[in-house]
N, C-alpha and C positions, 0 to 999 in steps of 0.2 A: 558541418551541422546539418543533421540531419532531420528532413523536413517529411521521411516518409511517414511516420507514425502517429502524427496528426491527421483527427479526422477532417473530413469536406466541409466545405457550410454551403446548403444548398437555395435557391431562389424559388419558389412555389407559388402556383394559383392555388387557393383550396377554395372548395366548398364550403361553407358551414350554415347550418341549422340550427337556430338560436329561440329561445323563449321569451316572449315582453309580455307580461300580464297573462292572458290567457291564449295570447295567441302566436303560432309556430311561424317563426317567418326563415328564408333562406341572405346569404346574400355571398357575394361571390367577393375574396380579398386577398390580397397578395403579404406573403410572409418568407422572411429570412430564418433559417433553421440552420441545425446538426442529423432531425430529427430526419428518417425517411418513410416513415409509413404514420397514419391518420391515428392509429395507436398509440404512439410516443409522441405525440405533438399533445395528445391529451394528457397524459400521464408527466411529463415536465413541466415543472408551473412557470416557469419562465417564458415559455413557446404558449402556454394556452395566456397568462396574462396578455401576451401583443396580440391575440385575437379578442380578449375581454375589450381591450382598449378599442382594435378597429368595431367590433361592434355594437357596446353600449356606452352612451354617453359618461363624461364624468361625473355628474350628481347623481349618476341610474341607484336609487340603495336598493332596490327589491335582487329576490335571487337571480344568478347568473348562472343560466343553465347553456351552454355552447356543445355540439356534437358536428365534428370535424369528420364530412362523409365521402371528400373523396380530394385527391392532388396531383395536379399532373402540371403539364409547362415548369419540368425539373433544369435547372439552368447551377450548375456547380461553376460558383463563383470561387473556389477556392481554397485552402484549409484554412483551420483555426488558428489565432493565435497562443502560443504556448504561455502565454500567460492569463489565460482562457479556460484553460483544464484548472 
């Protein structure tokens, strides 16, 4: 079985800027993802939902606005499970 064609999974520490009410806040969180750039995280709904869960409380009813500013501390964890494709 060949695993060379499967994408890698990475662990990143990311800087996130988010808005709660009229306040802009910044937070540093950890995320496991296949994405390599902040724009890929912003366009992937699964990754964006993970960021929302880290930043906003479970019962938050307002508008959720998040911007991923910076990604660093890249750690390659392995390959994606073939069933996840």
